[in-house]
Residue, then its C-alpha position, 0 to 999 in steps of 0.5 A: m448141604t446134605w445133597t448133591l446134584e449132577y447130570s450125566n451126559k452119557l446116560r442123560v440121567i440126573k443124579l441126586v444123592y442124599t447123605g446125612r441129616t435131610t430135612g423137609l426144606d432140603l427135600q424141597e430145595s433139592t427137588s426144585k434144583a433137580i426139576a430145573l436141571s431136568k428142564e435145562q438138560g431136557s432129561l426126564m430120568f432121575l436117579v435118587d441115591s438115598t442110601e446114606i440119608e438120615l431123614t428128618a422130614s415129616t410124612f407131610h413133606l414126603y407127601d407134598l412133593p408129588d401132590r403139590q411141588y411136582l405140579a407147581e414146578n411143572l415136572d413133566r408127567k413122563s419123568h421117571v424117578a429111580i430111588v435107591l433104597p436107604r440102608r436104615p429101616k426107618e428111612q426104608e419105610d419112608a421111601q416106600f411111603y413116598e413111592t406109593a404116594c407118587v405112584n398113586r398120583g400117576w408118577f413113574v417112581m420105583l425103588f431099587p436096591n442099588c444104583d445099577e438096577g435103577i440106571e438099568w430101569l431108567t435107560g432100558t439098558d444093562s448098566s454093568n457096561k455103562p459108566d456110573a451116572g456121575d460120569g460124563 
């Protein structure tokens, strides 16, 4: 598995971390699990750390998430998704495309250079004094 999923009780944030080679199927599966965890925990805040992702998914897979899968799995429209930019240039372009596709469909998605800034946007607090999203 090229991704991990956890929930921070302290921050009420779902953290999804991608590492290494990630396929379209990986994106679909991780998205389904994250949406299910969101419903289970009653959280509408997602931190997606894609710093170390090596994306092999097609543009169609990226477009399909906000266009079809979010709707099919009843993701709450009030959800906010903070995405930490990947290190690799190709994946950065993919992340920017994904952000645009989401925003154009009315989803609250924004890219960030690091986890702390993403958490701050999600929680509306200064994350420098907060535990990591994985704590809790």
